[in-house]
C-alpha positions in Angstrom: 82.2 72.9 115.2 85.2 74.4 113.5 84.8 76.3 110.2 87.5 74.6 108.1 87.3 77.4 105.5 87.9 80.0 108.1 90.9 78.0 109.4 92.3 77.8 105.9 91.9 81.6 105.3 93.6 82.3 108.6 96.5 80.0 107.7 96.9 81.7 104.3 96.7 85.1 105.8 99.5 84.2 108.3 101.6 82.8 105.4 101.0 86.0 103.3 102.0 88.1 106.3 105.2 86.1 107.0 106.3 85.6 103.4 104.9 88.3 101.1 105.2 91.6 103.0 107.5 94.5 103.0 108.1 97.2 105.6 105.6 100.1 105.3 105.0 103.3 107.2 101.3 104.1 107.7 100.8 107.8 108.6 97.7 109.5 110.0 98.1 113.1 111.2 101.0 113.0 113.7 100.9 109.2 114.2 103.4 107.0 112.2 103.0 103.2 112.4 105.5 100.7 111.2 103.6 97.8 109.5 104.3 94.9 107.2 102.2 95.1 104.1 101.7 93.3 100.8 101.6 95.4 97.6 98.8 94.8 95.1 96.8 96.6 92.5 93.2 97.1 91.5 92.0 98.1 88.0 89.0 100.5 87.9 86.8 101.5 85.0 84.3 104.4 85.0 82.4 106.5 82.5 82.1 110.3 82.5 79.0 112.3 81.6 79.8 111.9 77.9 80.1 108.1 78.2 83.9 108.2 77.8 85.3 105.2 79.5 88.3 105.9 81.7 90.5 103.1 83.0 92.7 103.6 86.1 94.6 101.4 88.4 95.4 101.9 92.1 98.4 100.6 94.0 97.0 98.6 96.9 98.4 97.7 100.3 97.1 94.7 102.2 97.4 94.8 106.0 96.1 92.7 108.8 93.1 94.3 110.4 94.5 93.5 113.8 97.7 95.4 113.1 96.0 98.6 112.1 93.1 98.5 114.6 95.3 98.2 117.6 97.2 101.4 116.7 94.8 104.1 115.3 91.3 105.4 115.9 89.1 105.0 114.1 90.4 101.5 113.5 90.0 101.6 109.8 91.8 103.4 106.9 90.8 107.0 106.3 91.0 108.9 103.0 94.0 111.1 103.2 96.1 108.7 105.3 99.5 108.3 103.8 101.6 105.2 103.1 105.3 105.4 102.7 106.9 102.5 100.8 110.8 102.6 101.1 112.6 101.0 98.2 116.3 101.4 98.4 117.3 105.1 98.4 113.8 106.3 97.5 110.6 106.3 99.5 107.4 106.3 97.4 104.5 108.2 99.0 100.9 107.2 98.5 97.6 108.7 99.8 94.6 106.5 100.7 92.1 107.2 97.9 90.2 105.5 95.1 88.9 106.9 91.8 85.4 108.4 91.5 82.9 107.2 94.1 84.6 103.9 94.8 85.5 103.2 98.5 89.1 103.7 99.3 89.4 100.4 101.2 87.6 97.1 101.7 88.1 93.8 103.4 90.1 91.4 101.3 88.4 88.3 102.7 85.0 87.2 104.0 86.3 86.8 107.6 87.5 90.4 107.7 91.1 89.6 108.6 92.8 91.8 105.9 92.3 95.3 104.7 92.9 96.1 101.0 93.6 99.8 100.9 93.5 101.6 97.5 96.0 104.5 97.1 97.2 107.1 94.6 100.8 108.0 94.1 101.7 111.5 95.3 105.5 111.7 95.2 108.9 110.5 96.4 111.5 111.5 98.9 114.9 110.2 99.8 114.8 107.3 102.2 116.2 108.4 105.6 
């Protein structure tokens, strides 16, 4: 029996990938991978030892699990991996990370088709 919900999620994921992505460079050590990713964001809120609430927001990138897993080992995002987002003459550089003790990535759907990778901005460079 077919899972109609899974079929629908697969269809939406394919649509997201075809219609809502931009070219991204995913960098781990000496390996650079050309991917298509969707830009997103996630708000985080945490308290310090003095109960001061701190709100932050990460820039997220969504990738198909199959695209990343076929190209790097281990087949999941690692803290410290870099993502380069070219925008015109400027490339924005992000590092895979999340605030506090939060994980730096998670699956974006229940069928584990898409990674949602949290990043922090670390700089820019001229687009080659």
